[in-house]
N, C-alpha and C positions, 0 to 999 in steps of 0.2 A: 505481554504489552504496555508500552509506556503510554502512562496519562497524558503526557505532555505532547507526544505526540497525537495521540487519540485527539486532544485539544485542538491542535493546531489544524489535523485535516478536518475536524469538524467546521472549521471556520469556512474551507475549501466545497466539503459535500455537506451541503446543511441539511439532508435528510439523512438521518441517522440507519434506518435498512439500508439504504443506499451504500453508504459509507460501511457497512458492516458486509454487504454481498460483494463489493470490490474487493475488499481484503482478502475475505475467504477465498473469492477466484483467484486473486494475483497470489497466495500461498501456495495454492493446489499448485498453480503454474509454474512456482520456483521450487517446489518440490518435486514437480516433474522433470527439472534440469532447465528450466527458462533462464537464459541470462539474467540478472540483477542488475537493473538501471543506476540504482544510485552506489557510492563507495561504501562497501562491506567495513564495518567497523566490530570491533572486540564485545561481546555483549550484546549484540542487536541478534533478534530472532526473525524468523521469516514475516511475520505480523509488523514488525516494527520496518522492516524493510520495504514491505510494503504500504506502509503508512507514509515514510519519507517520499516514495516514489509518488504518491499523491500530492504530498505537502510541495514537492519539488516539481510537479506540474509534468511527471514523466508519464503517469497513469491519468486518463481523464474516463469519463464514463463514456463516451465516444469510443476510446481507444482500448479498452481492456479487455475487449475480445480478440482482438490482432497484435496484442504484446505479446 
């Protein structure tokens, strides 16, 4: 996981355990074949993609179960 992305996502989701749970859940969803909601770039792993989705507002606490 890229530290810069963690820092940016932590500005949006202030509670670290909630952020960790959101990223973990989204990584599982991506691994199971759910589509990624941001542009895939070389070198980014699933956790980085999940963080980018949070940073870009694609994933929120309210919609993590439905995405």
